Structure formats: structure tokens, C-alpha cells
ROKOLBA-953383 format. One record per atom (N, C-alpha, C): z, y, x; residue number from 0; atom name; residue in one letter. Coordinates in pm, 1 decimal. Example, Ala and Ser with C-alpha at 12.3 -4.5 7.8 and 13.67 -1.06 7.14 Angstrom:
2
[[780.0; -569.0; 1319.0]; 0; N; a];
[[780.0; -450.0; 1230.0]; 0; CA; a];
[[780.0; -330.0; 1320.0]; 0; C; a];
[[708.0; -225.0; 1285.0]; 1; N; s];
[[714.0; -106.0; 1367.0]; 1; CA; s];
[[787.0; 3.0; 1290.0]; 1; C; s];
% end
This chain:
103
[[-7.1; -123.3; 93.1]; 0; N; m];
[[15.0; -0.6; 29.0]; 0; CA; m];
[[22.4; 113.8; 87.6]; 0; C; m];
[[-101.8; 210.9; 48.7]; 1; N; v];
[[-96.5; 339.9; 106.6]; 1; CA; v];
[[-51.1; 463.6; 19.5]; 1; C; v];
[[52.9; 524.6; 82.4]; 2; N; r];
[[82.7; 641.9; -0.9]; 2; CA; r];
[[93.4; 774.2; 104.5]; 2; C; r];
[[76.3; 875.2; 3.0]; 3; N; e];
[[65.9; 1002.2; 84.4]; 3; CA; e];
[[212.8; 1083.0; 79.0]; 3; C; e];
[[261.2; 1103.3; 193.6]; 4; N; i];
[[382.6; 1187.1; 170.1]; 4; CA; i];
[[390.5; 1348.6; 256.1]; 4; C; i];
[[468.5; 1431.1; 211.2]; 5; N; r];
[[466.2; 1539.8; 266.4]; 5; CA; r];
[[538.7; 1541.9; 424.9]; 5; C; r];
[[490.2; 1595.0; 510.8]; 6; N; v];
[[573.9; 1598.5; 629.4]; 6; CA; v];
[[563.1; 1759.3; 719.3]; 6; C; v];
[[677.3; 1761.5; 745.5]; 7; N; p];
[[677.1; 1909.4; 809.9]; 7; CA; p];
[[626.3; 1943.0; 944.7]; 7; C; p];
[[549.2; 2029.4; 1014.2]; 8; N; c];
[[460.1; 1984.5; 1133.3]; 8; CA; c];
[[506.5; 2122.9; 1188.0]; 8; C; c];
[[573.0; 2132.5; 1320.8]; 9; N; w];
[[605.5; 2213.6; 1406.7]; 9; CA; w];
[[522.9; 2260.5; 1513.1]; 9; C; w];
[[400.3; 2195.2; 1488.9]; 10; N; n];
[[300.8; 2223.9; 1632.7]; 10; CA; n];
[[217.6; 2344.1; 1620.7]; 10; C; n];
[[265.5; 2442.5; 1531.9]; 11; N; t];
[[181.6; 2557.0; 1461.3]; 11; CA; t];
[[314.7; 2689.4; 1506.3]; 11; C; t];
[[258.2; 2797.1; 1506.1]; 12; N; k];
[[325.0; 2913.2; 1529.6]; 12; CA; k];
[[439.3; 2920.7; 1405.5]; 12; C; k];
[[380.2; 2889.7; 1277.1]; 13; N; e];
[[462.8; 2905.2; 1160.1]; 13; CA; e];
[[461.0; 2743.7; 1134.1]; 13; C; e];
[[614.4; 2725.4; 1085.0]; 14; N; p];
[[639.5; 2575.4; 1022.9]; 14; CA; p];
[[566.1; 2559.8; 886.0]; 14; C; p];
[[463.0; 2461.6; 891.8]; 15; N; t];
[[400.9; 2408.4; 774.9]; 15; CA; t];
[[453.8; 2262.7; 722.8]; 15; C; t];
[[393.6; 2251.1; 608.0]; 16; N; v];
[[383.5; 2119.3; 559.1]; 16; CA; v];
[[238.4; 2034.7; 511.2]; 16; C; v];
[[218.4; 1937.9; 595.7]; 17; N; v];
[[84.3; 1901.0; 581.7]; 17; CA; v];
[[116.8; 1731.6; 480.5]; 17; C; v];
[[7.9; 1681.6; 419.2]; 18; N; d];
[[5.4; 1582.8; 354.2]; 18; CA; d];
[[-20.1; 1486.8; 456.9]; 18; C; d];
[[20.9; 1336.2; 455.1]; 19; N; k];
[[-8.6; 1240.6; 549.6]; 19; CA; k];
[[-6.9; 1111.3; 475.4]; 19; C; k];
[[-94.2; 1058.0; 508.6]; 20; N; k];
[[-125.8; 930.4; 461.9]; 20; CA; k];
[[-56.5; 802.4; 541.5]; 20; C; k];
[[42.6; 736.0; 479.6]; 21; N; v];
[[122.5; 648.0; 600.8]; 21; CA; v];
[[119.2; 485.3; 460.6]; 21; C; v];
[[128.9; 387.4; 537.3]; 22; N; q];
[[101.1; 265.0; 470.6]; 22; CA; q];
[[270.7; 225.6; 487.0]; 22; C; q];
[[284.5; 187.0; 345.7]; 23; N; i];
[[434.7; 144.9; 314.7]; 23; CA; i];
[[421.3; -29.4; 297.5]; 23; C; i];
[[482.3; -127.8; 414.3]; 24; N; i];
[[487.1; -220.3; 388.6]; 24; CA; i];
[[631.9; -300.3; 370.5]; 24; C; i];
[[617.1; -434.2; 265.3]; 25; N; p];
[[730.6; -472.1; 243.1]; 25; CA; p];
[[810.5; -556.0; 341.6]; 25; C; p];
[[943.9; -549.2; 356.0]; 26; N; w];
[[1020.5; -640.1; 468.3]; 26; CA; w];
[[971.9; -770.6; 436.0]; 26; C; w];
[[958.2; -850.9; 552.0]; 27; N; t];
[[970.1; -966.0; 546.5]; 27; CA; t];
[[1091.1; -1077.0; 507.4]; 27; C; t];
[[1092.2; -1177.7; 505.1]; 28; N; k];
[[1214.9; -1242.9; 467.9]; 28; CA; k];
[[1257.1; -1239.8; 622.2]; 28; C; k];
[[1221.1; -1278.6; 736.7]; 29; N; e];
[[1274.2; -1313.1; 862.5]; 29; CA; e];
[[1337.8; -1146.8; 876.7]; 29; C; e];
[[1284.0; -1047.1; 881.3]; 30; N; q];
[[1323.3; -907.1; 897.6]; 30; CA; q];
[[1440.4; -905.6; 840.7]; 30; C; q];
[[1434.8; -918.9; 695.2]; 31; N; i];
[[1593.1; -917.0; 632.0]; 31; CA; i];
[[1679.7; -972.6; 685.0]; 31; C; i];
[[1654.7; -1090.9; 702.5]; 32; N; m];
[[1766.3; -1224.1; 741.1]; 32; CA; m];
[[1837.6; -1136.0; 867.9]; 32; C; m];
[[1745.8; -1090.0; 923.7]; 33; N; e];
[[1792.5; -1013.7; 1104.6]; 33; CA; e];
[[1849.7; -900.3; 1083.6]; 33; C; e];
[[1840.4; -835.8; 986.1]; 34; N; v];
[[1937.5; -715.4; 951.2]; 34; CA; v];
[[2067.1; -762.4; 872.1]; 34; C; v];
[[2060.5; -808.0; 807.3]; 35; N; f];
[[2195.1; -880.4; 751.8]; 35; CA; f];
[[2276.9; -954.8; 866.8]; 35; C; f];
[[2225.8; -1026.8; 917.2]; 36; N; k];
[[2299.6; -1098.5; 1072.8]; 36; CA; k];
[[2328.8; -972.5; 1173.2]; 36; C; k];
[[2294.8; -852.2; 1181.5]; 37; N; s];
[[2300.6; -747.4; 1277.9]; 37; CA; s];
[[2438.6; -668.0; 1222.3]; 37; C; s];
[[2455.8; -685.4; 1066.8]; 38; N; f];
[[2573.1; -599.2; 1028.0]; 38; CA; f];
[[2688.7; -683.3; 1010.2]; 38; C; f];
[[2676.5; -807.9; 1068.8]; 39; N; d];
[[2781.5; -864.8; 1075.4]; 39; CA; d];
[[2895.5; -805.1; 1213.6]; 39; C; d];
[[2927.0; -681.2; 1175.7]; 40; N; k];
[[3034.0; -638.3; 1259.7]; 40; CA; k];
[[3107.4; -690.6; 1378.1]; 40; C; k];
[[3204.5; -781.8; 1300.4]; 41; N; d];
[[3334.3; -819.7; 1327.8]; 41; CA; d];
[[3286.9; -986.5; 1407.7]; 41; C; d];
[[3207.0; -1018.2; 1374.1]; 42; N; g];
[[3138.7; -1154.0; 1477.4]; 42; CA; g];
[[3195.9; -1244.1; 1399.3]; 42; C; g];
[[3244.0; -1265.0; 1276.4]; 43; N; d];
[[3327.1; -1382.9; 1188.3]; 43; CA; d];
[[3179.1; -1473.3; 1147.7]; 43; C; d];
[[3104.6; -1449.9; 1134.2]; 44; N; g];
[[2982.5; -1522.5; 1060.9]; 44; CA; g];
[[2972.1; -1526.6; 929.6]; 44; C; g];
[[3054.4; -1435.2; 875.5]; 45; N; r];
[[3033.6; -1362.9; 746.4]; 45; CA; r];
[[2998.4; -1234.6; 710.6]; 45; C; r];
[[2963.2; -1217.7; 604.9]; 46; N; l];
[[2931.3; -1053.6; 554.5]; 46; CA; l];
[[3033.0; -1007.7; 436.1]; 46; C; l];
[[3119.3; -913.4; 458.8]; 47; N; s];
[[3206.5; -868.1; 337.8]; 47; CA; s];
[[3127.3; -784.7; 285.7]; 47; C; s];
[[3180.7; -729.9; 170.8]; 48; N; k];
[[3103.9; -612.0; 64.3]; 48; CA; k];
[[3086.2; -505.6; 165.8]; 48; C; k];
[[3150.6; -456.2; 233.0]; 49; N; e];
[[3155.5; -341.6; 317.5]; 49; CA; e];
[[3016.0; -353.9; 430.5]; 49; C; e];
[[3028.2; -490.0; 508.8]; 50; N; e];
[[2914.9; -481.7; 559.6]; 50; CA; e];
[[2786.0; -510.0; 497.7]; 50; C; e];
[[2757.5; -550.8; 392.4]; 51; N; l];
[[2687.4; -548.8; 293.6]; 51; CA; l];
[[2620.1; -436.5; 257.8]; 51; C; l];
[[2712.3; -341.9; 203.1]; 52; N; k];
[[2680.3; -206.3; 161.8]; 52; CA; k];
[[2589.1; -142.9; 269.5]; 52; C; k];
[[2674.0; -133.3; 424.7]; 53; N; a];
[[2573.5; -82.2; 531.1]; 53; CA; a];
[[2459.9; -141.4; 513.2]; 53; C; a];
[[2438.3; -250.0; 511.3]; 54; N; a];
[[2323.0; -307.3; 511.6]; 54; CA; a];
[[2193.1; -273.1; 438.4]; 54; C; a];
[[2244.6; -285.0; 304.2]; 55; N; f];
[[2169.7; -240.6; 211.7]; 55; CA; f];
[[2141.0; -63.6; 211.4]; 55; C; f];
[[2226.2; 60.6; 270.7]; 56; N; k];
[[2174.6; 127.6; 302.7]; 56; CA; k];
[[2104.8; 138.0; 410.2]; 56; C; k];
[[2087.7; 70.7; 504.1]; 57; N; k];
[[1976.8; 38.7; 635.8]; 57; CA; k];
[[1838.6; 11.6; 526.2]; 57; C; k];
[[1848.2; -55.2; 428.7]; 58; N; f];
[[1735.6; -65.3; 333.8]; 58; CA; f];
[[1668.7; 33.9; 251.6]; 58; C; f];
[[1779.1; 146.5; 251.2]; 59; N; g];
[[1751.8; 255.6; 180.3]; 59; CA; g];
[[1767.4; 256.4; 46.4]; 59; C; g];
[[1861.5; 171.1; 26.6]; 60; N; s];
[[1919.2; 156.3; -138.6]; 60; CA; s];
[[2023.5; 306.6; -178.4]; 60; C; s];
[[1954.6; 376.5; -283.0]; 61; N; r];
[[2051.4; 463.0; -333.9]; 61; CA; r];
[[2183.6; 407.0; -353.3]; 61; C; r];
[[2206.9; 308.2; -419.2]; 62; N; w];
[[2298.5; 224.1; -483.5]; 62; CA; w];
[[2375.2; 118.2; -401.5]; 62; C; w];
[[2438.8; 158.8; -281.7]; 63; N; s];
[[2417.6; 55.2; -197.9]; 63; CA; s];
[[2560.3; -12.9; -234.8]; 63; C; s];
[[2657.5; 34.9; -306.8]; 64; N; s];
[[2772.8; -46.7; -342.2]; 64; CA; s];
[[2742.3; -152.0; -451.4]; 64; C; s];
[[2663.9; -84.3; -527.8]; 65; N; f];
[[2608.6; -167.5; -646.4]; 65; CA; f];
[[2572.4; -274.0; -601.1]; 65; C; f];
[[2446.5; -278.8; -519.4]; 66; N; r];
[[2376.8; -359.2; -428.6]; 66; CA; r];
[[2434.7; -467.7; -359.9]; 66; C; r];
[[2570.0; -443.5; -320.8]; 67; N; a];
[[2638.4; -502.1; -231.2]; 67; CA; a];
[[2720.8; -608.6; -333.5]; 67; C; a];
[[2783.5; -558.1; -452.8]; 68; N; w];
[[2821.9; -608.2; -543.7]; 68; CA; w];
[[2719.6; -749.6; -621.9]; 68; C; w];
[[2601.5; -693.8; -633.1]; 69; N; r];
[[2531.3; -792.4; -696.3]; 69; CA; r];
[[2485.1; -887.4; -596.4]; 69; C; r];
[[2437.7; -869.7; -467.7]; 70; N; a];
[[2433.2; -965.1; -387.4]; 70; CA; a];
[[2545.7; -1087.2; -373.2]; 70; C; a];
[[2667.2; -1022.5; -418.7]; 71; N; l];
[[2790.9; -1111.4; -386.1]; 71; CA; l];
[[2776.7; -1208.4; -514.2]; 71; C; l];
[[2750.9; -1139.4; -644.8]; 72; N; w];
[[2739.8; -1218.2; -737.3]; 72; CA; w];
[[2625.7; -1315.4; -728.5]; 72; C; w];
[[2499.7; -1297.4; -693.1]; 73; N; h];
[[2379.8; -1396.7; -642.4]; 73; CA; h];
[[2413.1; -1470.3; -534.2]; 73; C; h];
[[2507.2; -1479.7; -419.5]; 74; N; a];
[[2464.9; -1553.8; -305.1]; 74; CA; a];
[[2591.7; -1624.9; -285.3]; 74; C; a];
[[2715.4; -1550.7; -342.6]; 75; N; d];
[[2843.4; -1610.8; -280.9]; 75; CA; d];
[[2887.5; -1734.2; -337.8]; 75; C; d];
[[2788.5; -1842.6; -320.5]; 76; N; a];
[[2832.5; -1996.6; -380.5]; 76; CA; a];
[[2966.3; -2045.9; -406.9]; 76; C; a];
[[3073.7; -2023.0; -310.9]; 77; N; n];
[[3186.3; -2053.9; -318.8]; 77; CA; n];
[[3285.7; -1954.8; -364.8]; 77; C; n];
[[3237.9; -1839.2; -369.8]; 78; N; k];
[[3341.5; -1736.0; -431.7]; 78; CA; k];
[[3434.7; -1705.4; -376.1]; 78; C; k];
[[3419.2; -1677.1; -221.7]; 79; N; d];
[[3556.4; -1611.7; -143.9]; 79; CA; d];
[[3515.0; -1474.3; -103.2]; 79; C; d];
[[3408.2; -1425.0; -196.8]; 80; N; g];
[[3398.1; -1258.1; -148.7]; 80; CA; g];
[[3326.3; -1224.9; -47.1]; 80; C; g];
[[3284.1; -1303.1; 30.0]; 81; N; f];
[[3209.7; -1316.7; 156.4]; 81; CA; f];
[[3057.6; -1402.0; 137.1]; 81; C; f];
[[2977.2; -1325.7; 227.0]; 82; N; i];
[[2832.5; -1412.2; 260.4]; 82; CA; i];
[[2823.4; -1505.1; 350.2]; 82; C; i];
[[2846.5; -1616.5; 369.3]; 83; N; s];
[[2833.0; -1687.4; 509.5]; 83; CA; s];
[[2691.0; -1689.9; 538.1]; 83; C; s];
[[2662.2; -1644.4; 679.7]; 84; N; i];
[[2561.8; -1640.2; 792.7]; 84; CA; i];
[[2541.8; -1788.4; 751.8]; 84; C; i];
[[2583.8; -1885.4; 780.9]; 85; N; d];
[[2542.8; -2012.7; 787.7]; 85; CA; d];
[[2458.5; -2064.2; 648.7]; 85; C; d];
[[2543.1; -2068.9; 599.3]; 86; N; d];
[[2523.0; -2108.9; 439.1]; 86; CA; d];
[[2446.4; -2025.8; 342.7]; 86; C; d];
[[2499.8; -1921.8; 305.1]; 87; N; e];
[[2455.0; -1846.3; 190.8]; 87; CA; e];
[[2373.5; -1741.7; 220.2]; 87; C; e];
[[2311.3; -1706.6; 330.5]; 88; N; i];
[[2235.6; -1575.9; 381.4]; 88; CA; i];
[[2105.9; -1628.5; 314.3]; 88; C; i];
[[2049.7; -1732.7; 296.1]; 89; N; g];
[[1927.7; -1788.1; 199.6]; 89; CA; g];
[[1908.3; -1718.2; 101.1]; 89; C; g];
[[2014.7; -1705.9; 4.1]; 90; N; e];
[[2044.3; -1679.6; -117.9]; 90; CA; e];
[[2051.4; -1522.1; -126.7]; 90; C; e];
[[2119.2; -1468.1; -39.7]; 91; N; l];
[[2114.1; -1310.0; 9.5]; 91; CA; l];
[[1992.6; -1269.2; 30.2]; 91; C; l];
[[1901.1; -1324.2; 122.3]; 92; N; t];
[[1779.9; -1288.3; 145.5]; 92; CA; t];
[[1671.5; -1301.5; 49.8]; 92; C; t];
[[1689.2; -1406.2; -72.2]; 93; N; s];
[[1617.2; -1406.4; -162.3]; 93; CA; s];
[[1625.3; -1280.5; -243.7]; 93; C; s];
[[1781.6; -1247.5; -284.4]; 94; N; y];
[[1805.1; -1157.2; -386.0]; 94; CA; y];
[[1747.9; -1004.9; -318.0]; 94; C; y];
[[1749.1; -985.9; -190.0]; 95; N; a];
[[1676.2; -869.0; -123.4]; 95; CA; a];
[[1547.3; -833.1; -119.5]; 95; C; a];
[[1474.6; -955.4; -127.1]; 96; N; l];
[[1367.0; -933.1; -131.1]; 96; CA; l];
[[1307.5; -892.9; -295.5]; 96; C; l];
[[1384.7; -956.0; -348.9]; 97; N; k];
[[1373.5; -929.7; -493.2]; 97; CA; k];
[[1375.8; -774.3; -540.3]; 97; C; k];
[[1460.9; -717.1; -460.9]; 98; N; c];
[[1469.9; -572.7; -469.7]; 98; CA; c];
[[1348.7; -482.3; -432.0]; 98; C; c];
[[1271.8; -539.0; -369.0]; 99; N; g];
[[1121.7; -486.2; -332.6]; 99; CA; g];
[[1149.5; -366.1; -239.6]; 99; C; g];
[[1237.1; -376.6; -144.4]; 100; N; y];
[[1256.0; -277.7; -40.3]; 100; CA; y];
[[1113.7; -260.7; 70.6]; 100; C; y];
[[1087.2; -158.4; 96.3]; 101; N; k];
[[967.3; -110.3; 206.7]; 101; CA; k];
[[993.3; -61.4; 315.5]; 101; C; k];
[[919.7; -120.9; 438.8]; 102; N; l];
[[949.8; -26.6; 576.9]; 102; CA; l];
[[888.1; 122.0; 566.4]; 102; C; l];
% end
């Protein structure tokens, strides 16, 4: 998908705004999985609601708290309040893909 956006241009004497075409690409399953893994800040192999919230902010979510709550509801199979990187990250990734985030 190609989308036109407005971008500030500072290369002229007067700052101006120009229209520029950019390609918008959906995140791949592998990219999403790597982003989630990178947000396991304490290294315990699980993603807390706060870590999920930070990850969804990275994806550009306006409602990262809501997305984190919904992700736990979708992917937390054992209902311990965390997403296990080993067992539950596949469901988490599927949920994020359904949200349709773009690069």
C-alpha cells in the first residue's frame, strides 16, 4: 500500500511542508515476535501487562493499555497474568497480526 503523507522540509530558506509518497508495509509474524521478545525487560521469559503495553506503543497503538489487556485475554492460556515467551507467544503474535499494525 502506498500512502501520501505531509512531511516538513527544512532544506529551503523557509520551512515548508511537502507531500511525499511512502510505502506502508504490514509487520511480519517474525518481526512482531521479535518485538515482543525484546520487551521482556526483566528477562524472566514472560511478558507482563506493562511490558505488553510498551510493546503495543512501539507498534503505534493509541490504546496500548486496552491492547495489552485484550492480548492477555486472547493469549494467556494458563491465566497467570503473563504471556510466556515459550508457550503463549504464538497466540499473542496472532492477536497482534489481527490488529493490522503497519511499518
